[in-house]
C-alpha positions as CSV (number, residue, x, y, z in Angstrom):
1,M,70.4,90.9,94.8
2,L,70.7,90.9,98.3
3,S,72.6,89.3,100.4
4,E,71.5,87.0,103.8
5,S,71.3,90.4,105.7
6,G,68.8,91.8,103.3
7,S,71.2,94.6,102.1
8,P,73.2,94.7,98.7
9,P,76.5,92.8,98.5
10,R,79.4,95.0,99.6
11,P,81.6,95.9,96.4
12,R,85.2,94.7,96.2
13,T,88.4,95.8,94.9
14,Y,91.2,94.1,94.2
15,R,94.5,95.9,93.4
16,L,98.2,95.0,93.1
17,P,99.9,95.1,96.7
18,A,101.5,98.3,97.7
19,L,104.8,96.6,97.9
20,A,104.9,97.1,94.2
21,Y,105.7,100.7,94.7
22,L,109.2,99.7,95.7
23,A,109.6,98.6,92.0
24,V,109.2,102.5,91.4
25,V,111.5,103.4,93.8
26,I,114.0,100.9,92.5
27,L,113.5,102.3,88.7
28,F,113.7,106.2,90.0
29,F,117.1,105.4,91.4
30,C,118.4,103.4,88.2
31,T,117.1,106.1,86.0
32,F,118.1,109.4,87.9
33,P,121.7,108.9,87.4
34,L,121.3,108.2,83.5
35,A,119.1,111.1,83.2
36,L,121.8,113.2,84.5
37,A,125.0,112.1,83.7
38,G,127.5,114.6,81.8
39,N,129.1,114.0,79.1
40,G,131.5,111.6,80.6
41,T,135.1,113.3,79.1
42,R,135.3,115.2,82.5
43,L,133.4,116.5,85.7
44,V,130.8,119.1,84.2
45,P,127.5,119.5,85.8
46,P,124.5,118.0,84.9
47,V,122.7,119.1,81.3
48,L,119.3,119.4,80.8
49,S,118.7,116.9,77.7
50,F,116.4,114.4,76.0
51,R,117.8,111.7,78.5
52,L,115.4,113.4,81.1
53,L,112.7,111.4,79.6
54,L,114.1,108.5,81.1
55,L,112.3,110.3,84.3
56,V,109.1,109.0,82.9
57,I,109.6,105.3,83.2
58,P,109.2,104.9,87.2
59,L,106.1,107.6,86.4
60,V,104.4,105.3,84.1
61,A,105.2,102.4,86.2
62,A,103.5,104.3,89.4
63,I,100.6,105.1,86.9
64,F,99.9,101.3,86.1
65,I,100.5,100.0,89.6
66,R,98.0,102.7,91.1
67,R,95.3,102.2,88.2
68,T,95.5,98.4,87.5
69,A,92.4,96.9,89.5
70,T,89.3,94.6,89.2
71,I,86.3,96.0,91.3
72,V,83.5,93.5,91.6
73,D,79.8,95.0,92.8
74,A,76.3,94.3,92.2
75,G,76.0,95.6,88.8
76,G,78.8,93.7,87.4
77,I,82.6,93.5,87.0
78,T,84.6,96.5,86.1
79,V,88.6,96.2,85.0
80,R,91.0,98.8,84.8
81,A,93.9,99.1,83.1
82,A,97.0,101.5,83.2
83,F,95.1,103.9,80.4
84,G,91.3,102.5,80.2
85,S,88.8,100.2,81.7
86,R,86.0,98.2,80.7
87,R,82.6,97.3,82.5
88,L,81.2,93.7,82.3
89,P,77.4,93.6,83.4
90,W,76.3,90.6,84.9
91,D,74.3,90.1,82.0
92,S,77.1,89.7,80.0
93,V,79.1,87.4,82.2
94,H,78.5,83.7,81.8
95,G,81.2,82.4,84.4
96,L,84.7,82.7,85.5
97,S,87.8,80.4,84.0
98,V,90.7,79.7,85.8
99,T,94.1,79.1,83.8
100,G,97.0,78.7,85.6
101,R,97.3,81.5,88.1
102,S,95.2,83.8,85.9
103,V,91.2,84.2,86.6
104,Y,89.3,85.1,83.5
105,A,85.5,86.4,83.1
106,V,83.9,84.3,80.2
107,L,81.3,86.3,78.4
108,F,78.3,85.0,76.6
109,D,79.4,86.1,73.2
110,G,82.3,83.5,73.6
111,G,85.0,85.8,74.8
112,S,87.2,86.4,78.0
113,V,88.6,89.0,79.8
114,R,91.3,88.7,82.2
115,L,90.4,89.9,85.8
116,P,93.9,91.6,86.8
117,C,94.8,91.2,90.2
118,V,92.1,88.6,90.8
119,T,93.6,85.2,92.0
120,V,92.2,81.6,92.9
121,A,92.4,82.4,96.6
122,D,89.7,85.5,96.0
123,L,87.2,83.6,94.1
124,A,85.1,83.3,97.4
125,G,85.0,86.9,97.6
126,V,84.0,87.7,93.8
127,S,81.2,85.2,94.4
128,Q,80.3,87.2,97.4
129,A,80.3,90.5,95.7
130,S,78.5,89.2,92.6
131,G,75.4,88.8,94.7
132,G,74.3,85.3,94.2
133,R,75.0,85.8,90.1
134,L,78.2,83.4,90.3
135,P,77.9,79.9,92.2
136,E,79.4,80.1,95.9
137,V,83.0,79.1,96.1
138,A,84.3,77.7,99.8
139,A,86.6,80.0,101.0
140,P,90.1,78.7,100.8
141,R,91.4,76.7,104.0
142,Q,95.0,78.1,105.5
143,K,97.8,75.8,105.3
144,F,100.4,75.6,107.5
145,A,103.8,74.5,107.2
146,P,104.3,71.0,108.9
147,S,105.6,71.1,112.5
148,R,109.1,69.7,113.1
149,R,109.2,67.3,115.7
150,S,112.3,65.9,117.3
151,R,113.0,62.6,116.6
152,R,113.8,59.9,119.0
Protein backbone atom coordinates (compact mmCIF):
# COMPACT_ATOMS: atom_id res chain seq x y z
CA MET A 1 0.00 0.00 0.00
CA LEU A 2 1.09 3.55 -0.58
CA SER A 3 1.27 6.36 1.94
CA GLU A 4 -0.27 9.81 1.45
CA SER A 5 2.74 10.97 -0.58
CA GLY A 6 2.35 8.09 -3.04
CA SER A 7 5.45 6.20 -1.90
CA PRO A 8 5.54 2.96 0.07
CA PRO A 9 5.66 3.45 3.85
CA ARG A 10 9.09 3.66 5.42
CA PRO A 11 10.11 0.53 7.40
CA ARG A 12 10.57 1.03 11.13
CA THR A 13 12.93 -0.83 13.40
CA TYR A 14 12.40 -1.01 17.16
CA ARG A 15 15.45 -2.03 19.24
CA LEU A 16 16.66 -1.99 22.80
CA PRO A 17 18.27 1.34 23.72
CA ALA A 18 22.05 1.68 23.46
CA LEU A 19 22.19 2.23 27.21
CA ALA A 20 21.47 -1.51 27.57
CA TYR A 21 25.12 -2.14 26.68
CA LEU A 22 25.98 -0.71 30.08
CA ALA A 23 24.75 -4.02 31.51
CA VAL A 24 27.31 -5.82 29.32
CA VAL A 25 30.12 -3.67 30.73
CA ILE A 26 28.96 -4.32 34.29
CA LEU A 27 28.73 -8.08 33.62
CA PHE A 28 32.24 -8.05 32.17
CA PHE A 29 33.72 -6.28 35.19
CA CYS A 30 31.92 -8.69 37.52
CA THR A 31 32.98 -11.87 35.72
CA PHE A 32 36.55 -10.90 34.82
CA PRO A 33 38.02 -11.25 38.34
CA LEU A 34 36.20 -14.56 38.82
CA ALA A 35 37.43 -15.90 35.49
CA LEU A 36 41.08 -15.12 36.21
CA ALA A 37 41.17 -15.81 39.94
CA GLY A 38 43.93 -18.02 41.31
CA ASN A 39 43.45 -20.89 43.74
CA GLY A 40 43.08 -18.52 46.71
CA THR A 41 45.88 -19.89 48.91
CA ARG A 42 48.67 -17.55 47.85
CA LEU A 43 49.46 -15.02 45.22
CA VAL A 44 49.86 -16.89 41.99
CA PRO A 45 49.55 -15.68 38.43
CA PRO A 46 46.12 -16.16 36.84
CA VAL A 47 45.61 -19.60 35.42
CA LEU A 48 43.72 -20.64 32.35
CA SER A 49 40.85 -22.82 33.45
CA PHE A 50 37.23 -23.60 32.86
CA ARG A 51 36.38 -20.38 34.72
CA LEU A 52 37.28 -18.44 31.58
CA LEU A 53 33.91 -19.60 30.26
CA LEU A 54 32.39 -17.00 32.59
CA LEU A 55 33.49 -14.39 30.07
CA VAL A 56 30.96 -15.84 27.64
CA ILE A 57 28.13 -14.37 29.76
CA PRO A 58 28.77 -10.73 28.75
CA LEU A 59 29.23 -11.84 25.15
CA VAL A 60 25.84 -13.58 25.09
CA ALA A 61 24.24 -10.50 26.68
CA ALA A 62 25.73 -8.28 23.95
CA ILE A 63 24.44 -10.61 21.23
CA PHE A 64 20.98 -10.55 22.83
CA ILE A 65 20.92 -6.75 22.92
CA ARG A 66 22.19 -6.42 19.34
CA ARG A 67 19.83 -8.97 17.78
CA THR A 68 16.55 -8.36 19.61
CA ALA A 69 14.35 -6.14 17.44
CA THR A 70 10.98 -5.75 15.74
CA ILE A 71 10.99 -4.59 12.12
CA VAL A 72 7.72 -3.36 10.62
CA ASP A 73 7.51 -2.79 6.86
CA ALA A 74 5.03 -2.98 4.00
CA GLY A 75 5.43 -6.77 3.75
CA GLY A 76 4.78 -7.60 7.39
CA ILE A 77 6.39 -7.78 10.80
CA THR A 78 9.76 -9.41 11.47
CA VAL A 79 10.43 -10.41 15.06
CA ARG A 80 14.13 -11.03 15.77
CA ALA A 81 15.34 -12.78 18.89
CA ALA A 82 18.89 -13.57 20.01
CA PHE A 83 19.13 -16.82 18.06
CA GLY A 84 16.30 -16.74 15.53
CA SER A 85 13.66 -14.70 13.78
CA ARG A 86 10.08 -15.02 12.62
CA ARG A 87 8.38 -13.26 9.71
CA LEU A 88 4.67 -12.44 10.06
CA PRO A 89 3.17 -11.40 6.71
CA TRP A 90 0.23 -8.99 6.90
CA ASP A 91 -2.09 -11.72 5.57
CA SER A 92 -1.62 -13.65 8.82
CA VAL A 93 -1.86 -10.69 11.24
CA HIS A 94 -5.37 -9.98 12.56
CA GLY A 95 -4.36 -7.01 14.71
CA LEU A 96 -2.39 -5.88 17.72
CA SER A 97 -3.11 -6.50 21.39
CA VAL A 98 -1.74 -4.67 24.42
CA THR A 99 -1.34 -6.52 27.69
CA GLY A 100 0.28 -4.47 30.42
CA ARG A 101 3.41 -3.00 28.88
CA SER A 102 3.74 -5.65 26.16
CA VAL A 103 2.43 -5.45 22.59
CA TYR A 104 1.40 -8.65 20.80
CA ALA A 105 0.60 -9.38 17.15
CA VAL A 106 -2.61 -11.42 17.10
CA LEU A 107 -2.70 -13.94 14.27
CA PHE A 108 -5.70 -15.26 12.35
CA ASP A 109 -4.98 -18.80 13.56
CA GLY A 110 -5.66 -17.67 17.15
CA GLY A 111 -2.04 -17.41 18.30
CA SER A 112 -0.14 -14.33 19.30
CA VAL A 113 3.48 -13.25 19.06
CA ARG A 114 5.09 -10.74 21.41
CA LEU A 115 6.73 -7.81 19.64
CA PRO A 116 9.95 -7.12 21.55
CA CYS A 117 11.03 -3.50 21.98
CA VAL A 118 7.61 -2.18 20.89
CA THR A 119 5.79 -0.15 23.51
CA VAL A 120 2.34 1.40 23.64
CA ALA A 121 3.91 4.74 22.66
CA ASP A 122 5.18 3.11 19.43
CA LEU A 123 1.75 2.00 18.19
CA ALA A 124 1.29 5.06 15.98
CA GLY A 125 4.59 4.34 14.21
CA VAL A 126 3.70 0.67 13.76
CA SER A 127 0.38 1.69 12.24
CA GLN A 128 2.05 4.10 9.80
CA ALA A 129 4.68 1.55 8.76
CA SER A 130 1.96 -1.05 8.08
CA GLY A 131 0.79 0.98 5.11
CA GLY A 132 -2.86 1.06 6.18
CA ARG A 133 -3.17 -2.59 7.16
CA LEU A 134 -3.56 -1.61 10.81
CA PRO A 135 -5.98 1.11 11.92
CA GLU A 136 -4.54 4.57 12.47
CA VAL A 137 -3.55 5.29 16.05
CA ALA A 138 -3.10 8.84 17.24
CA ALA A 139 0.42 9.74 18.27
CA PRO A 140 0.77 10.05 22.04
CA ARG A 141 0.67 13.53 23.49
CA GLN A 142 3.64 14.64 25.52
CA LYS A 143 3.03 14.96 29.20
CA PHE A 144 4.86 17.56 31.16
CA ALA A 145 5.40 17.78 34.88
CA PRO A 146 3.12 20.24 36.59
CA SER A 147 4.67 23.62 37.11
CA ARG A 148 5.38 24.70 40.65
CA ARG A 149 3.88 28.01 41.49
CA SER A 150 4.76 29.93 44.56
CA ARG A 151 1.87 30.01 46.96
CA ARG A 152 0.76 33.29 48.45
